[in-house]
DOFI-960378 format. One record per residue (C-alpha): residue in one letter; x, y, z. Coordinates in pm, whole numbers, padded with zeros to 5 digits, always signed. Layout:
AXYZ;...
//
This chain:
M+08994+08505+08789;H+08952+08517+09166;T+08902+08859+09327;E+08839+08998+09673;V+08818+09345+09827;I+08953+09420+10173;T+08912+09734+10383;V+09225+09884+10536;R+09213+10143+10812;T+09473+10408+10736;G+09379+10675+10991;T+09395+11052+10973;R+09760+11107+10883;P+09992+10987+10606;V+10078+10619+10637;V+10254+10328+10470;R+10051+10021+10572;D+10197+09673+10517;I+09929+09451+10358;T+10155+09156+10276;R+09980+08920+10519;E+09639+08993+10372;A+09774+08945+10017;A+09947+08619+10115;A+09628+08487+10275;F+09440+08565+09953;A+09702+08393+09731;D+09746+08091+09961;D+09673+07758+09790;K+09586+07920+09456;G+09879+07757+09274;D+10081+07942+09012;G+09972+08269+08857;L+09971+08645+08899;L+09846+08848+09193;H+09727+09196+09105;V+09690+09442+09393;F+09488+09756+09316;V+09374+10049+09529;P+09073+10216+09362;H+09136+10562+09507;A+09265+10881+09343;T+09496+10960+09636;A+09672+10633+09727;G+09922+10391+09581;I+10082+10049+09618;A+10456+10016+09683;I+10681+09713+09712;I+10938+09815+09975;E+11115+09703+10290;T+10926+09794+10607;G+11015+09805+10974;A+11368+09941+10925;G+11266+10301+10857;S+11206+10271+10482;D+10833+10328+10527;D+10900+10659+10707;D+11167+10744+10449;L+10910+10695+10173;L+10670+10938+10343;T+10956+11188+10385;A+11049+11153+10017;I+10685+11208+09916;D+10679+11524+10130;D+11005+11643+09968;V+10883+11583+09612;L+10515+11669+09671;P+10495+11918+09959;T+10166+11991+10137;D+10150+12359+10060;D+09925+12587+09857;R+10092+12542+09516;W+09833+12289+09398;R+09542+12390+09173;H+09333+12103+09309;R+09230+12263+09640;H+08942+12081+09809;G+09010+11895+10133;S+09283+11972+10382;R+09574+12207+10304;G+09796+12062+10033;H+09547+11789+09943;G+09612+11854+09574;R+09947+11678+09613;D+09760+11363+09720;H+09593+11358+09378;V+09935+11372+09211;L+10076+11083+09419;P+09949+10800+09192;A+10173+10935+08913;F+10471+10861+09142;V+10343+10563+09343;A+10117+10365+09110;P+09779+10249+09244;Y+09863+09888+09153;A+10128+09615+09153;T+10137+09276+08985;L+10337+08997+09148;P+10419+08638+09057;V+10270+08362+09271;V+10443+08023+09272;G+10277+07732+09446;G+10038+07963+09629;Q+10321+08180+09766;I+10386+08538+09653;A+10738+08547+09507;L+10864+08848+09703;G+11229+08909+09783;T+11354+08862+10139;W+11295+09220+10252;Q+11006+09313+10024;S+10657+09391+10151;I+10340+09497+09973;C+10235+09834+10111;L+09940+10065+10077;V+10071+10423+10061;D+09810+10673+10176;P+09919+11035+10231;N+09556+11153+10251;G+09445+11199+10610;D+09100+11309+10493;N+08992+10944+10441;A+09043+10703+10731;T+08971+10381+10539;R+09069+10245+10198;Q+08963+09955+09981;V+09221+09725+09824;R+09131+09472+09556;F+09330+09151+09522;S+09285+08964+09194;F+09445+08633+09104;L+09491+08510+08750;Q+09571+08138+08735;G+09884+08045+08540;
//
């Protein structure tokens, strides 16, 4: 298995960050197999969505609708509503596994691999790419 960790700057507010280029560079020339993308954080996830046409903002809006940043959460350290960030991985999993064919990730036309980070308390995240040869 090949594996590599990258650091992604997410900033101080909720963000959907497209990491498709970094994933493609990792998978390039590795042949056929599976790419596993994992974010080892309790408050972030990986989503396969369309970006650039508003879907990334729509995802953040949907997260706010389903998991509001208010005081309902029992988990209360960090900024107001931070407890919801710890619930996020139950809705947006912290991983995705994708097929790679001939060194190219087999994504659909409008699909991108995105790091979803609603937690403005941490400005950087680690993402692990792992490739299992077919």
